[in-house]
C-alpha positions as CSV (number, residue, x, y, z in Angstrom):
1,X,214.2,103.8,129.6
2,X,211.5,106.2,128.2
3,X,214.1,108.7,127.1
4,X,216.1,106.0,125.4
5,X,213.0,105.0,123.5
6,X,212.3,108.7,122.5
7,X,209.1,108.9,124.6
8,X,208.4,112.5,125.5
9,X,204.7,112.4,126.5
10,X,202.7,109.7,128.3
11,X,199.3,109.0,129.6
12,X,200.1,107.4,133.0
13,X,197.8,105.0,134.8
14,X,198.4,105.6,138.5
15,X,196.9,106.8,141.7
16,X,200.3,107.8,143.0
17,X,201.1,111.6,142.7
18,X,204.7,110.9,143.5
19,X,205.1,108.7,140.5
20,X,203.8,111.5,138.3
21,X,206.2,114.0,139.8
22,X,209.1,111.5,139.4
23,X,208.5,110.9,135.8
24,X,208.1,114.6,135.0
25,X,211.3,115.3,136.9
26,X,213.1,113.0,134.4
27,X,211.8,115.1,131.5
28,X,208.8,113.1,130.4
29,X,205.6,115.1,130.2
30,X,202.6,113.4,131.8
31,X,199.7,114.6,129.6
32,X,197.1,112.7,131.5
33,X,196.9,110.7,134.7
34,X,194.4,107.9,134.4
35,X,193.2,106.7,137.8
36,X,192.8,103.1,138.7
37,X,189.2,102.5,139.9
38,X,188.7,99.4,142.0
39,X,185.9,98.8,144.4
40,X,186.6,98.1,148.0
41,X,185.7,94.8,149.5
42,X,186.4,93.1,152.9
43,X,189.7,91.9,151.5
44,X,191.2,95.1,150.3
45,X,189.4,97.9,152.2
46,X,192.2,98.3,154.8
47,X,195.0,98.1,152.2
48,X,193.4,100.8,150.0
49,X,192.8,103.1,153.0
50,X,196.4,102.7,154.0
51,X,197.6,103.6,150.5
52,X,195.3,106.7,150.6
53,X,196.2,107.8,154.1
54,X,199.9,107.0,154.4
55,X,201.1,107.2,150.8
56,X,198.9,109.9,149.6
57,X,197.4,107.9,146.7
58,X,194.5,109.6,145.0
59,X,191.6,107.2,145.7
60,X,187.9,107.9,145.9
């Protein structure tokens, strides 16, 4: 879709390094990765830890 729109460069908001690699593999240059910053709380702490530990997401 990005190629059809003529998009060649993007600033990508993601914590997922695989997403950056996938977009670049399709010929779109990621000029900046903007990280999501969300504080942990009792409701999302385990979820965020799983994303970090199992999926390799770049979380602080």
